[in-house]
MMTF fields as JSON, N, C-alpha, C and O atoms, coordinates in Angstrom:
{
  "mmtfVersion": "1.0.0",
  "mmtfProducer": "UNKNOWN",
  "numBonds": 295,
  "numAtoms": 296,
  "numGroups": 74,
  "numChains": 1,
  "numModels": 1,
  "chainsPerModel": [1],
  "groupsPerChain": [74],
  "chainIdList": ["A"],
  "bondAtomList": [4, 2, 8, 6, 12, 10, 16, 14, 20, 18, 24, 22, 28, 26, 32, 30, 36, 34, 40, 38, 44, 42, 48, 46, 52, 50, 56, 54, 60, 58, 64, 62, 68, 66, 72, 70, 76, 74, 80, 78, 84, 82, 88, 86, 92, 90, 96, 94, 100, 98, 104, 102, 108, 106, 112, 110, 116, 114, 120, 118, 124, 122, 128, 126, 132, 130, 136, 134, 140, 138, 144, 142, 148, 146, 152, 150, 156, 154, 160, 158, 164, 162, 168, 166, 172, 170, 176, 174, 180, 178, 184, 182, 188, 186, 192, 190, 196, 194, 200, 198, 204, 202, 208, 206, 212, 210, 216, 214, 220, 218, 224, 222, 228, 226, 232, 230, 236, 234, 240, 238, 244, 242, 248, 246, 252, 250, 256, 254, 260, 258, 264, 262, 268, 266, 272, 270, 276, 274, 280, 278, 284, 282, 288, 286, 292, 290],
  "bondOrderList": [1, 1, 1, 1, 1, 1, 1, 1, 1, 1, 1, 1, 1, 1, 1, 1, 1, 1, 1, 1, 1, 1, 1, 1, 1, 1, 1, 1, 1, 1, 1, 1, 1, 1, 1, 1, 1, 1, 1, 1, 1, 1, 1, 1, 1, 1, 1, 1, 1, 1, 1, 1, 1, 1, 1, 1, 1, 1, 1, 1, 1, 1, 1, 1, 1, 1, 1, 1, 1, 1, 1, 1, 1],
  "groupList": [{"groupName": "MET", "atomNameList": ["N", "CA", "C", "O"], "elementList": ["N", "C", "C", "O"], "formalChargeList": [0, 0, 0, 0], "bondAtomList": [1, 0, 2, 1, 3, 2], "bondOrderList": [1, 1, 2], "singleLetterCode": "M", "chemCompType": "L-PEPTIDE LINKING"}, {"groupName": "ARG", "atomNameList": ["N", "CA", "C", "O"], "elementList": ["N", "C", "C", "O"], "formalChargeList": [0, 0, 0, 0], "bondAtomList": [1, 0, 2, 1, 3, 2], "bondOrderList": [1, 1, 2], "singleLetterCode": "R", "chemCompType": "L-PEPTIDE LINKING"}, {"groupName": "ILE", "atomNameList": ["N", "CA", "C", "O"], "elementList": ["N", "C", "C", "O"], "formalChargeList": [0, 0, 0, 0], "bondAtomList": [1, 0, 2, 1, 3, 2], "bondOrderList": [1, 1, 2], "singleLetterCode": "I", "chemCompType": "L-PEPTIDE LINKING"}, {"groupName": "PRO", "atomNameList": ["N", "CA", "C", "O"], "elementList": ["N", "C", "C", "O"], "formalChargeList": [0, 0, 0, 0], "bondAtomList": [1, 0, 2, 1, 3, 2], "bondOrderList": [1, 1, 2], "singleLetterCode": "P", "chemCompType": "L-PEPTIDE LINKING"}, {"groupName": "ALA", "atomNameList": ["N", "CA", "C", "O"], "elementList": ["N", "C", "C", "O"], "formalChargeList": [0, 0, 0, 0], "bondAtomList": [1, 0, 2, 1, 3, 2], "bondOrderList": [1, 1, 2], "singleLetterCode": "A", "chemCompType": "L-PEPTIDE LINKING"}, {"groupName": "PHE", "atomNameList": ["N", "CA", "C", "O"], "elementList": ["N", "C", "C", "O"], "formalChargeList": [0, 0, 0, 0], "bondAtomList": [1, 0, 2, 1, 3, 2], "bondOrderList": [1, 1, 2], "singleLetterCode": "F", "chemCompType": "L-PEPTIDE LINKING"}, {"groupName": "VAL", "atomNameList": ["N", "CA", "C", "O"], "elementList": ["N", "C", "C", "O"], "formalChargeList": [0, 0, 0, 0], "bondAtomList": [1, 0, 2, 1, 3, 2], "bondOrderList": [1, 1, 2], "singleLetterCode": "V", "chemCompType": "L-PEPTIDE LINKING"}, {"groupName": "SER", "atomNameList": ["N", "CA", "C", "O"], "elementList": ["N", "C", "C", "O"], "formalChargeList": [0, 0, 0, 0], "bondAtomList": [1, 0, 2, 1, 3, 2], "bondOrderList": [1, 1, 2], "singleLetterCode": "S", "chemCompType": "L-PEPTIDE LINKING"}, {"groupName": "LEU", "atomNameList": ["N", "CA", "C", "O"], "elementList": ["N", "C", "C", "O"], "formalChargeList": [0, 0, 0, 0], "bondAtomList": [1, 0, 2, 1, 3, 2], "bondOrderList": [1, 1, 2], "singleLetterCode": "L", "chemCompType": "L-PEPTIDE LINKING"}, {"groupName": "CYS", "atomNameList": ["N", "CA", "C", "O"], "elementList": ["N", "C", "C", "O"], "formalChargeList": [0, 0, 0, 0], "bondAtomList": [1, 0, 2, 1, 3, 2], "bondOrderList": [1, 1, 2], "singleLetterCode": "C", "chemCompType": "L-PEPTIDE LINKING"}, {"groupName": "GLY", "atomNameList": ["N", "CA", "C", "O"], "elementList": ["N", "C", "C", "O"], "formalChargeList": [0, 0, 0, 0], "bondAtomList": [1, 0, 2, 1, 3, 2], "bondOrderList": [1, 1, 2], "singleLetterCode": "G", "chemCompType": "PEPTIDE LINKING"}, {"groupName": "THR", "atomNameList": ["N", "CA", "C", "O"], "elementList": ["N", "C", "C", "O"], "formalChargeList": [0, 0, 0, 0], "bondAtomList": [1, 0, 2, 1, 3, 2], "bondOrderList": [1, 1, 2], "singleLetterCode": "T", "chemCompType": "L-PEPTIDE LINKING"}, {"groupName": "GLN", "atomNameList": ["N", "CA", "C", "O"], "elementList": ["N", "C", "C", "O"], "formalChargeList": [0, 0, 0, 0], "bondAtomList": [1, 0, 2, 1, 3, 2], "bondOrderList": [1, 1, 2], "singleLetterCode": "Q", "chemCompType": "L-PEPTIDE LINKING"}, {"groupName": "HIS", "atomNameList": ["N", "CA", "C", "O"], "elementList": ["N", "C", "C", "O"], "formalChargeList": [0, 0, 0, 0], "bondAtomList": [1, 0, 2, 1, 3, 2], "bondOrderList": [1, 1, 2], "singleLetterCode": "H", "chemCompType": "L-PEPTIDE LINKING"}, {"groupName": "TRP", "atomNameList": ["N", "CA", "C", "O"], "elementList": ["N", "C", "C", "O"], "formalChargeList": [0, 0, 0, 0], "bondAtomList": [1, 0, 2, 1, 3, 2], "bondOrderList": [1, 1, 2], "singleLetterCode": "W", "chemCompType": "L-PEPTIDE LINKING"}, {"groupName": "ASN", "atomNameList": ["N", "CA", "C", "O"], "elementList": ["N", "C", "C", "O"], "formalChargeList": [0, 0, 0, 0], "bondAtomList": [1, 0, 2, 1, 3, 2], "bondOrderList": [1, 1, 2], "singleLetterCode": "N", "chemCompType": "L-PEPTIDE LINKING"}],
  "groupTypeList": [0, 1, 2, 3, 4, 1, 5, 4, 3, 2, 6, 5, 7, 4, 8, 8, 7, 4, 2, 0, 6, 9, 2, 6, 7, 10, 5, 6, 8, 11, 11, 11, 12, 10, 5, 13, 7, 10, 8, 4, 0, 12, 14, 8, 1, 7, 9, 4, 11, 11, 14, 3, 6, 4, 5, 3, 11, 6, 4, 2, 6, 4, 3, 0, 6, 1, 15, 2, 2, 10, 1, 2, 3, 4],
  "groupIdList": [1, 2, 3, 4, 5, 6, 7, 8, 9, 10, 11, 12, 13, 14, 15, 16, 17, 18, 19, 20, 21, 22, 23, 24, 25, 26, 27, 28, 29, 30, 31, 32, 33, 34, 35, 36, 37, 38, 39, 40, 41, 42, 43, 44, 45, 46, 47, 48, 49, 50, 51, 52, 53, 54, 55, 56, 57, 58, 59, 60, 61, 62, 63, 64, 65, 66, 67, 68, 69, 70, 71, 72, 73, 74],
  "secStructList": [7, 7, 7, 7, 4, 4, 4, 2, 2, 2, 2, 2, 2, 2, 2, 2, 2, 2, 2, 2, 2, 2, 2, 2, 2, 2, 2, 2, 2, 2, 2, 2, 2, 7, 1, 7, 6, 6, 2, 2, 2, 2, 2, 2, 2, 2, 2, 2, 2, 2, 2, 2, 2, 2, 2, 2, 2, 2, 2, 2, 2, 2, 2, 2, 2, 2, 2, 2, 2, 2, 2, 1, 7, 7],
  "xCoordList": [-15.455, -14.003, -13.622, -14.186, -12.684, -12.242, -10.814, -10.013, -10.515, -9.163, -8.504, -9.191, -7.181, -6.51, -6.778, -6.892, -6.876, -7.214, -6.221, -6.596, -4.975, -3.98, -4.241, -3.764, -4.991, -5.302, -6.618, -6.947, -7.363, -8.679, -8.631, -9.478, -7.677, -7.67, -7.428, -8.004, -6.593, -6.314, -7.529, -7.889, -8.157, -9.348, -10.476, -11.204, -10.624, -11.622, -11.381, -12.311, -10.141, -9.801, -10.055, -10.567, -9.7, -9.903, -11.384, -11.791, -12.189, -13.62, -14.321, -15.117, -14.03, -14.673, -14.323, -15.2, -13.06, -12.662, -13.249, -13.646, -13.31, -13.889, -15.375, -15.854, -16.091, -17.525, -17.743, -18.593, -16.984, -17.139, -16.806, -17.528, -15.723, -15.322, -16.413, -16.754, -16.955, -18.007, -19.24, -19.799, -19.664, -20.871, -20.645, -21.448, -19.567, -19.333, -19.058, -19.596, -18.237, -17.951, -19.204, -19.433, -20.013, -21.268, -22.207, -22.837, -22.307, -23.162, -22.69, -23.484, -21.393, -20.853, -21.025, -21.437, -20.713, -20.839, -22.279, -22.537, -23.223, -24.613, -25.207, -26.046, -24.788, -25.343, -24.727, -25.39, -23.472, -22.85, -23.08, -23.16, -23.189, -23.31, -24.598, -24.914, -25.337, -26.56, -26.25, -25.091, -27.306, -27.131, -26.848, -27.558, -25.81, -25.475, -24.839, -24.556, -24.621, -24.172, -22.788, -22.528, -21.909, -20.566, -20.394, -19.27, -21.498, -21.426, -20.756, -19.932, -21.091, -20.541, -19.014, -18.325, -18.498, -17.04, -16.38, -15.311, -17.004, -16.461, -16.468, -15.533, -17.513, -17.627, -16.534, -15.881, -16.338, -15.279, -13.904, -13.066, -13.672, -12.389, -12.182, -11.079, -13.25, -13.178, -12.873, -12.053, -13.525, -13.272, -11.829, -11.169, -11.35, -9.992, -8.919, -7.844, -9.206, -8.191, -8.256, -7.257, -9.416, -9.521, -9.32, -8.949, -9.559, -9.393, -7.959, -7.773, -6.931, -5.572, -5.27, -4.331, -6.032, -5.879, -6.723, -6.274, -7.922, -8.839, -8.37, -8.509, -7.823, -7.426, -6.371, -6.595, -5.229, -4.266, -4.78, -4.405, -5.633, -6.204, -7.034, -6.888, -7.898, -8.717, -7.828, -8.057, -6.825, -5.94, -5.197, -4.918, -4.882, -4.153, -5.109, -4.822, -6.227, -7.135, -8.03, -8.318, -8.468, -9.397, -8.867, -9.616, -7.603, -7.121, -7.114, -7.364, -6.832, -6.852, -8.27, -8.478, -9.241, -10.632, -11.09, -11.781, -10.706, -11.051, -10.47, -11.128, -9.256, -8.593, -9.351, -9.576, -9.738, -10.489, -11.823, -12.219, -12.507, -13.819, -13.658, -14.509, -12.566, -12.323, -12.093, -12.273, -11.706, -11.455, -12.699, -12.697, -13.76, -15.002, -15.687, -15.975, -15.936, -16.567, -18.002, -18.709, -18.416, -19.79, -20.765, -21.962],
  "yCoordList": [-10.897, -10.928, -12.106, -12.285, -12.88, -14.034, -13.805, -13.18, -14.321, -14.212, -15.58, -16.601, -15.612, -16.914, -17.602, -16.942, -18.923, -19.703, -19.472, -19.539, -19.205, -19.027, -17.77, -17.671, -16.808, -15.582, -15.682, -14.781, -16.751, -16.885, -16.783, -16.1, -17.432, -17.295, -15.862, -15.44, -15.121, -13.735, -12.847, -12.019, -13.022, -12.231, -12.578, -11.694, -13.865, -14.295, -13.609, -13.067, -13.628, -13.015, -11.517, -10.959, -10.868, -9.417, -9.064, -8.165, -9.769, -9.467, -9.823, -9.037, -10.997, -11.397, -10.439, -10.025, -10.088, -9.19, -7.794, -7.159, -7.312, -5.98, -5.958, -5.021, -6.986, -7.061, -7.162, -6.466, -8.02, -8.184, -6.899, -6.515, -6.237, -4.995, -3.939, -3.25, -3.806, -2.808, -3.091, -2.184, -4.34, -4.7, -4.534, -3.9, -5.097, -5.072, -3.65, -3.245, -2.902, -1.54, -0.665, 0.158, -0.834, -0.08, -0.448, 0.428, -1.724, -2.181, -1.637, -1.111, -1.765, -1.304, 0.203, 0.677, 0.946, 2.405, 2.84, 3.714, 2.238, 2.675, 2.222, 2.921, 1.069, 0.635, 1.377, 1.568, 1.8, 2.509, 4.008, 4.653, 4.574, 6.026, 6.497, 7.686, 5.594, 5.972, 6.695, 6.885, 7.088, 7.824, 9.284, 9.906, 9.823, 11.232, 11.76, 10.996, 13.049, 13.68, 13.225, 13.21, 12.859, 12.443, 10.94, 10.454, 10.194, 8.742, 8.19, 7.28, 8.716, 8.179, 8.299, 7.348, 9.443, 9.627, 8.762, 8.197, 8.657, 7.828, 6.361, 5.621, 5.944, 4.576, 4.282, 3.241, 5.187, 5.007, 4.955, 4.135, 5.824, 5.831, 4.522, 3.976, 4.033, 2.776, 1.616, 0.754, 1.595, 0.54, 0.598, -0.433, 1.79, 1.96, 1.559, 1.101, 1.729, 1.382, -0.075, -0.623, -0.709, -2.097, -3.114, -4.255, -2.724, -3.682, -4.196, -5.38, -3.35, -3.895, -4.972, -5.749, -5.027, -6.097, -7.307, -8.448, -7.057, -8.14, -8.93, -10.152, -8.26, -8.942, -10.023, -11.171, -9.704, -10.786, -11.842, -13.011, -11.434, -12.406, -13.437, -14.638, -12.978, -13.903, -14.739, -15.938, -14.121, -14.849, -15.972, -17.011, -15.772, -16.779, -17.801, -18.998, -17.339, -18.213, -19.061, -20.21, -18.536, -19.271, -20.646, -21.62, -20.764, -22.112, -23.076, -24.27, -22.561, -23.412, -23.89, -25.05, -22.994, -23.362, -24.394, -25.355, -24.194, -25.176, -26.55, -27.574, -26.56, -27.804, -28.485, -29.695, -27.719, -28.26, -28.82, -29.916, -28.068, -28.509, -29.784, -30.672, -29.87, -31.049, -32.305, -33.413, -32.153, -33.297, -33.785, -34.863, -32.994, -33.391, -34.444, -34.191, -35.597, -36.651, -36.308, -35.662, -36.755, -36.494, -37.489, -37.418],
  "zCoordList": [-26.092, -25.959, -25.055, -23.976, -25.502, -24.725, -24.273, -24.968, -23.102, -22.565, -22.619, -22.58, -22.708, -22.657, -21.32, -20.287, -21.347, -20.149, -19.017, -17.847, -19.343, -18.275, -17.442, -16.311, -17.988, -17.25, -16.474, -15.702, -16.669, -16.039, -14.51, -13.936, -13.825, -12.359, -11.883, -10.88, -12.584, -12.191, -12.452, -11.616, -13.612, -13.932, -12.971, -12.52, -12.657, -11.677, -10.338, -9.741, -9.865, -8.587, -8.602, -7.632, -9.699, -9.799, -9.759, -9.023, -10.548, -10.583, -9.281, -8.767, -8.75, -7.499, -6.368, -5.61, -6.251, -5.163, -5.351, -4.374, -6.574, -6.821, -6.466, -5.828, -6.88, -6.569, -5.061, -4.505, -4.409, -2.964, -2.213, -1.293, -2.594, -1.928, -2.093, -1.132, -3.286, -3.515, -2.675, -2.059, -2.649, -1.893, -0.39, 0.295, 0.115, 1.56, 2.059, 3.089, 1.35, 1.82, 1.747, 2.634, 0.707, 0.633, 1.764, 2.357, 2.067, 3.159, 4.499, 5.278, 4.764, 6.047, 6.202, 7.261, 5.161, 5.257, 5.484, 6.312, 4.755, 4.927, 6.255, 6.824, 6.754, 8.042, 9.219, 10.239, 9.098, 10.216, 10.174, 11.22, 8.968, 8.86, 8.213, 8.261, 7.617, 6.921, 5.616, 5.249, 4.933, 3.677, 3.998, 4.789, 3.382, 3.575, 2.294, 1.372, 2.243, 0.996, 0.535, -0.668, 1.436, 1.046, 0.915, 0.791, 0.941, 0.936, -0.328, -0.237, -1.475, -2.732, -2.766, -3.135, -2.391, -2.394, -1.331, -1.563, -0.183, 0.88, 0.457, 0.763, -0.243, -0.717, -1.757, -1.691, -2.702, -3.694, -3.049, -3.425, -2.082, -1.37, -0.602, -0.572, 0.011, 0.739, -0.203, 0.113, -1.345, -2.337, -2.832, -2.962, -3.104, -3.636, -2.624, -3.009, -1.349, -0.348, 0.094, 0.558, -0.045, 0.399, -0.716, -0.443, -1.971, -3.06, -3.192, -3.473, -3.001, -3.083, -2.035, -2.208, -0.981, 0.005, -0.415, -0.306, -0.885, -1.24, -2.461, -2.491, -3.455, -4.691, -4.455, -4.84, -3.837, -3.612, -2.634, -2.726, -1.705, -0.772, -1.522, -1.296, -2.405, -3.197, -4.109, -4.268, -4.703, -5.616, -4.898, -5.495, -3.641, -2.867, -2.248, -2.249, -1.729, -0.981, -1.897, -1.563, -3.021, -3.893, -4.313, -4.241, -4.748, -5.098, -3.908, -4.073, -2.722, -1.533, -1.237, -0.881, -1.383, -1.143, -2.183, -1.844, -3.435, -4.477, -4.13, -4.315, -3.635, -3.25, -2.103, -2.138, -1.107, 0.035, -0.432, -0.035, -1.271, -1.783, -2.614, -2.566, -3.372, -4.183, -3.366, -3.871, -2.132, -1.25, -0.528, 0.067, -0.582, 0.083, -0.8, -1.969, -0.238, -1.061, -1.401, -0.627, -2.574, -3.033, -2.445, -2.724]
}
């Protein structure tokens, strides 16, 4: 399935932020609390509450980072 090119930055931001939120929240929860019976639900709740912050952040910051990287001479 292909998406129109105009939606690529939004899909990129959504996927990148979702992956990052899942990895980071899982890491933080397991390192601070260890493995326990309620970890999966706590992890899902953490992902659900932090992704709405991460998604617009990535959507706003990624173009700025691309711009900065583009200015670095090769």
